[in-house]
C-alpha positions in Angstrom: 0.0 0.0 0.0 1.3 3.4 -0.9 0.1 7.0 -0.2 0.9 9.8 -2.6 0.4 13.5 -2.0 1.7 16.9 -3.0 2.6 19.5 -0.3 4.7 22.6 -0.1 6.2 21.9 -3.5 7.2 18.3 -2.8 5.8 15.1 -4.4 5.8 12.7 -1.6 5.3 8.9 -1.7 4.9 6.9 1.5 5.2 3.1 1.4 3.0 2.0 4.2 4.5 -1.3 5.3 8.2 -0.5 4.8 7.9 3.0 6.1 9.9 4.3 3.2 9.4 7.9 2.2 10.3 9.0 -1.3 10.5 12.5 -2.7 10.1 12.2 -6.5 9.8 14.3 -9.6 6.5 14.7 -11.5 7.3 11.8 -13.9 8.1 9.3 -11.2 5.0 10.5 -9.2 2.8 9.8 -12.2 4.4 6.4 -12.9 4.0 5.3 -9.3 0.4 6.3 -9.3 -0.2 4.1 -12.4 2.2 1.2 -11.6 0.0 -1.2 -9.6 -3.0 -1.3 -12.0 -1.4 -0.6 -15.3 1.1 -2.7 -17.4 4.5 -1.2 -18.1 3.7 -1.2 -21.9 0.5 0.8 -21.2 2.3 3.2 -18.9 5.0 3.8 -21.5 2.4 4.3 -24.3 0.2 6.6 -22.2 3.1 8.8 -21.0 4.9 8.8 -24.3 1.8 10.2 -25.9 1.3 12.7 -23.1 4.9 14.0 -23.2 5.4 13.6 -27.0 5.9 17.3 -27.4 7.8 17.9 -24.1 11.4 18.1 -25.0 12.4 17.6 -21.3 10.9 14.1 -21.0 11.8 11.5 -23.6 10.8 7.8 -24.0 14.2 6.9 -22.5 13.4 9.0 -19.4 10.1 7.1 -19.0 11.8 3.7 -19.4 14.6 4.7 -16.9 12.1 5.9 -14.3 10.0 2.7 -14.7 13.2 0.8 -14.1 13.9 2.8 -10.9 10.4 2.1 -9.6 10.8 -1.6 -10.3 14.2 -1.6 -8.5 12.6 0.1 -5.5 9.9 -2.5 -5.4 12.5 -5.3 -5.5 14.4 -3.6 -2.7 11.3 -3.6 -0.5 10.8 0.1 -0.5 7.7 0.4 -2.7 4.5 -1.6 -2.9 5.6 -3.8 0.0 3.1 -6.4 1.3 1.6 -6.4 4.7 3.6 -8.9 6.8 2.1 -7.8 10.1 -1.5 -8.9 10.1 -0.7 -12.3 11.7 1.4 -10.5 14.4 -1.8 -8.7 15.5 -3.3 -12.1 16.5 -0.2 -12.9 18.6 -0.5 -9.6 20.3 -4.1 -10.3 21.3 -3.0 -13.5 22.9 0.1 -12.1 24.6 0.7 -11.9 28.4 0.8 -8.3 29.4 2.3 -6.6 32.4 1.7 -3.1 33.7 4.4 -0.6 33.1 2.7 2.7 33.7 0.1 4.2 36.0 -1.8 7.4 35.8 -2.3 8.5 39.4 -5.4 10.7 39.7 -4.1 12.2 42.9 -6.7 15.0 42.8 -10.3 14.7 41.8 -10.7 18.4 42.2 -9.4 21.5 40.5 -8.9 25.2 41.0 -10.0 26.0 37.5 -13.4 25.4 35.9 -12.7 24.8 32.3 -15.9 24.4 30.2 -14.5 21.7 27.9 -13.0 19.5 30.7 -13.6 15.8 29.9 -13.2 15.2 33.7 -16.1 17.4 34.7 -13.9 20.1 36.2 -11.7 17.4 37.8 -14.5 15.5 39.6 -15.0 12.8 37.0 -18.7 13.0 37.6 -18.2 12.0 41.2 -17.1 13.3 44.5 -14.1 15.6 45.0 -11.2 13.8 46.6 -7.5 13.9 47.2 -5.5 10.6 47.1 -4.1 9.7 50.5 -0.4 8.6 50.9 -1.6 5.1 51.8 -3.4 4.7 48.5 -0.4 6.2 46.6 2.0 3.9 48.4 -0.1 0.9 47.6 -0.4 2.0 43.9 3.4 1.9 43.7 3.5 -1.5 45.2 0.8 -2.7 42.8 2.9 -1.5 39.8 6.0 -3.2 41.1 4.2 -6.4 41.7 2.6 -6.4 38.3 5.4 -5.0 36.1 6.9 -8.4 35.1 9.9 -7.9 32.8 9.5 -4.2 32.5 12.5 -2.4 34.0 11.5 1.2 33.3 8.2 2.2 35.0 6.2 5.4 34.5 4.0 7.3 36.9 1.8 10.1 35.6 0.5 12.6 38.2 -2.8 13.8 37.0 -6.1 15.3 38.1 -8.0 17.5 38.3 -5.1 19.6 39.3 -2.4 17.4 41.0 -0.8 20.4 42.7 -3.8 20.3 45.0 -2.3 17.1 46.3 1.2 18.5 46.6 2.3 16.9 49.8 1.1 13.5 48.7 2.9 13.8 45.4 6.2 14.4 47.2 5.6 11.4 49.4 4.7 9.1 46.5 7.9 10.1 44.6 10.1 9.5 47.6 8.5 6.1 48.3 8.8 5.0 44.6 12.5 6.0 44.5 13.1 4.1 47.7 12.0 0.9 46.0 14.1 1.1 42.9 17.2 -0.6 44.1 15.4 -3.6 45.7 13.3 -4.3 42.7 15.9 -3.3 40.1 13.4 -1.0 38.5 13.6 2.7 37.5 10.7 5.1 37.9 10.1 8.1 35.6 7.6 10.7 36.6 5.4 13.0 34.5 3.3 15.8 35.9 0.4 17.8 34.3 -0.6 21.1 35.7 -2.6 24.2 35.0 0.1 26.3 36.8 -1.9 28.3 39.3 -0.1 26.8 42.3 3.4 26.9 40.8 5.9 28.6 43.1 9.7 28.3 43.7 9.4 25.2 45.9 7.2 23.4 43.4 9.2 24.4 40.4 12.5 23.2 42.0 10.9 19.9 42.9 9.3 19.3 39.5 12.5 20.2 37.7 14.5 17.8 39.8 12.1 14.8 39.9 9.9 14.9 36.8 11.1 13.4 33.6 8.4 15.5 31.8 6.0 18.2 32.7 2.9 19.2 30.8 1.8 22.8 31.1 -1.9 23.5 30.2 -2.2 26.7 28.2 -4.5 27.3 25.2 -2.7 30.2 23.5 -3.7 33.8 23.0 -5.2 35.5 26.1 -8.7 35.9 24.6 -8.7 32.2 23.5 -7.3 30.8 26.8 -9.6 32.9 29.0 -12.7 32.1 27.1 -12.9 28.5 28.4 -10.2 28.2 31.1 -11.6 30.2 33.9 -10.9 30.2 37.7 -13.7 29.0 40.0 -14.7 32.7 40.4 -15.3 33.0 36.6 -12.2 35.0 35.8 -9.7 34.1 33.0 -6.4 32.5 34.1 -4.0 33.6 31.4 -2.5 36.5 33.3 -2.0 34.4 36.4 -0.1 31.5 34.8 1.9 33.1 31.9 4.7 34.5 34.2 4.7 31.3 36.2 5.1 29.1 33.1 7.8 31.3 31.7 9.8 31.2 34.9 9.3 27.5 35.2 10.5 26.8 31.6 13.5 29.1 32.2 14.5 27.1 35.2 13.8 23.8 33.5 16.7 24.1 31.1 17.0 21.3 28.6 14.7 18.9 30.4 11.5 17.7 28.8 8.3 19.7 29.0 5.3 20.5 26.8 2.9 23.4 26.7 -0.3 21.7 25.8 -3.3 23.5 24.4 -6.8 22.6 23.2 -8.3 24.2 20.1 -12.1 24.5 19.6 -14.5 26.0 17.1 -13.6 29.4 18.8 -10.0 29.2 17.4 -9.9 27.1 14.3 -7.0 29.4 13.4 -5.1 27.6 16.2 -1.7 28.1 14.5 -1.9 31.7 15.7 -2.1 30.3 19.3 0.9 28.0 18.6 2.9 30.9 17.2 1.9 33.1 20.1 3.2 30.5 22.6 6.4 30.1 20.6 6.9 33.9 20.6 6.5 33.8 24.4 9.6 31.6 24.6 8.0 28.1 24.8 9.7 25.8 22.3 8.0 22.5 23.0 4.4 22.7 22.1 1.2 20.6 21.6 -2.2 21.6 20.5 -5.1 19.1 20.5 -8.6 19.3 19.0 -11.3 19.4 21.6 -13.2 16.2 22.1 -16.7 16.9 23.3 -20.4 16.5 22.7 -21.3 17.8 19.2 -24.0 19.9 20.7 -21.5 22.1 22.6 -21.1 25.6 21.1 -17.3 25.1 21.0 -17.4 21.7 19.3 -15.5 21.0 16.1 -17.3 19.4 13.2 -16.6 18.2 9.7 -17.4 21.7 8.4 -14.2 22.9 10.1 -12.0 20.3 8.4 -10.9 22.3 5.4 -9.7 25.1 7.6 -8.1 22.7 10.1 -6.1 21.1 7.2 -5.0 24.5 6.1 -3.8 25.4 9.6 -1.7 22.2 9.8 0.0 23.1 6.5 0.6 26.6 7.7 2.1 25.2 10.9 4.5 22.9 8.9 5.7 25.7 6.6 6.3 28.1 9.6 8.2 25.4 11.5 10.5 25.0 8.5 11.0 28.7 8.2 11.7 29.2 11.9 14.1 26.2 12.0 16.1 27.8 9.2 16.1 31.1 11.1 17.4 29.4 14.3 14.3 30.0 16.4 12.5 26.8 15.8 10.2 24.9 18.1 9.0 21.3 18.5 5.4 20.3 17.8 4.4 17.1 19.5 2.4 15.6 16.6 5.1 16.3 14.1 7.7 14.3 16.0 8.0 11.4 13.6 11.1 9.3 13.7 11.3 7.9 10.1 14.4 5.9 10.7 14.1 4.4 14.2 10.5 4.8 15.3 8.5 2.6 17.6 8.8 -1.2 17.2 6.1 -2.9 15.1 4.3 -4.3 18.2 3.9 -0.8 19.5 2.7 0.5 16.2 0.0 -2.1 16.0 -1.2 -2.1 19.6 -0.9 1.6 20.4 -0.7 3.3 23.8 -1.3 0.2 26.0 -4.4 1.5 27.8 -6.2 -1.2 29.7 -3.2 -3.6 29.5 0.2 -1.9 30.1 -1.2 1.4 31.2 -3.9 1.9 33.9 -5.4 4.8 35.8 -5.9 4.9 39.6 -8.5 7.0 41.3 -8.0 8.6 44.7 -9.8 5.5 46.2 -7.5 3.0 44.4 -10.0 1.9 41.8 -8.4 0.8 38.5 -9.6 2.0 35.0 -8.1 1.5 31.5 -6.9 5.1 31.3 -7.8 8.6 32.7 -10.5 9.1 30.0 -12.4 6.1 31.4 -12.4 7.1 35.0 -15.9 7.4 36.4 -17.4 5.0 33.9 -18.3 2.1 36.1 -18.7 -0.2 33.1 -14.9 0.1 32.8 -14.0 -0.3 36.4 -11.4 -3.1 36.2 -10.6 -3.7 39.9 -8.4 -2.0 42.5 -4.8 -1.8 43.6 -5.4 -4.2 46.5 -7.2 -7.0 44.8 -5.8 -6.4 41.3 -7.7 -6.9 38.0 -11.1 -8.3 38.8 -12.5 -8.0 35.3 -10.0 -9.6 32.9 -12.6 -9.5 30.2 -12.2 -5.7 30.1 -8.5 -6.1 29.6 -9.2 -8.6 26.9 -11.3 -6.0 25.0 -8.3 -3.6 25.0 -6.0 -6.4 23.8 -8.4 -6.8 20.9 -8.4 -3.1 20.1 -5.7 -2.4 17.5 -5.3 -1.3 13.9 -6.1 -4.8 12.6 -9.2 -5.3 14.6 -11.1 -2.4 13.1 -12.5 -3.0 9.6 -12.3 0.7 8.8 -8.5 0.7 9.3 -7.7 -2.1 6.9 -7.2 0.1 3.8 -5.9 3.2 5.7 -2.3 4.1 4.8 -1.8 5.7 8.3 -2.8 2.8 10.4 0.8 2.0 11.5 1.1 5.6 12.8 -2.0 5.7 14.9 -2.4 2.0 15.9 -6.1 2.3 15.3 -6.6 5.5 17.2 -7.6 6.3 20.8 -10.0 3.7 22.3 -11.7 6.3 24.5 -12.4 8.5 21.5 -13.7 5.5 19.6 -16.0 4.5 22.5 -17.4 8.0 23.0 -18.0 8.6 19.3 -19.3 5.2 18.3 -20.2 3.3 21.4 -17.5 0.7 20.7 -13.8 0.3 21.5 -13.3 -1.1 18.1 -15.2 1.7 16.3 -13.5 4.6 14.5 -14.0 8.3 15.0 -13.8 9.4 11.4 -13.3 13.1 12.3 -10.3 12.3 14.5 -8.9 10.0 11.8 -9.2 12.7 9.2 -7.2 15.1 11.4 -4.6 12.5 12.3 -3.9 11.7 8.6 -3.4 15.3 7.8 -1.0 15.7 10.7 1.0 12.7 9.5 1.2 14.2 5.9 2.4 17.5 7.3 4.9 16.0 9.7 6.4 13.9 6.9 6.7 17.0 4.8 8.6 18.8 7.5 11.0 15.8 7.8 11.5 15.9 4.1 12.3 19.6 4.2 14.8 19.0 7.0 16.5 16.1 5.2 16.9 18.1 2.0 18.2 21.1 3.9 20.7 18.8 5.7 21.9 17.3 2.4 22.3 20.8 0.9 24.3 22.0 3.9 26.6 18.9 3.7 27.3 19.6 0.0 28.2 23.2 0.8 30.8 22.2 3.4 
């Protein structure tokens, strides 16, 4: 399976199953498009007639390009066959071990964001703060169920996890105290809205957290429209100086400023560029996932503009990189040479199997987006998984279990998409949320284009040396 597209002056051809990316001239682009369903003689005749009066393309050029395409096919870089379908069956039958927990240490929040999937941090339930005893037991549960995994991840999440600050520090200390005995290493991630950041918190997070996610939607008018304090005031002016100081002190450690775009700011690249101009160089911007009846919901009518915005983003990233003031965009971080292993590319994020969410009461869910949905309550950190049938459903959910994914060129980049989004949009874990798929495919196209531009620039620089 191949995917061809033209973007920013490049003719790009992606070979789905080998992962090969080719940048070709117009003649090769046309031949590749005809190759699978047209004989070589017919291709030669058709193109020879088309270019008969074009002195730049001769019959010999067509034959030579046909030969190049055939050689790429023989080399396994074009029109490769799917060798991974049977592997998906093995993955469904595999023994899985937990390697990551999302600790919902605070089912409460000091913001009242209108689009919050967690119902302003309460997850449609009671407000609560995780106790140290529950956090301690969660670490023990992970150690006991991690099997062969040596590197374990803990995500501190909420609500707003800084509202459980003392517990967070205790949990980190306890986890680190267990590393030597269990021959395991913990990595910690923290997501915050920033209101409670201060010098003590900043120093601790920068010392202990492998990654920190800072929630910020962009321009002041955009951010303040939906991300308000509990008193109804916008939070932009409160958090911008805190985030800037935090990032300044963070140095070269990982962080992301993560925003959400809605129908209110379909021109979301202006928010991304605003954040970059404020000094943030590691950015993410996600489309809102919400009920279609909400006034800020995104719909299919917005797709043409959304596509345009992702193209604008890619071109601006190339420009800024060349100027020396570039930034990273999370969804354009494709590694085309040494990306995730094929098992990961088929099975995805590991929710429900290798990754679980823990509530303040120790209840287990497949991930943070399922918390509060009792149909997906899997057990607890004391008794373990009590409903293995739920875990089996998540093992089944991958890019080969969904009929709509079979002919999609991007399936090995998205692994079948987010199970939570699929459930909320279609009522089934193995459904597909077409709107999200459309956006994802566009992002992959743009990210590959950026990588192509970077590779060409690197080759040109090497020649000039």
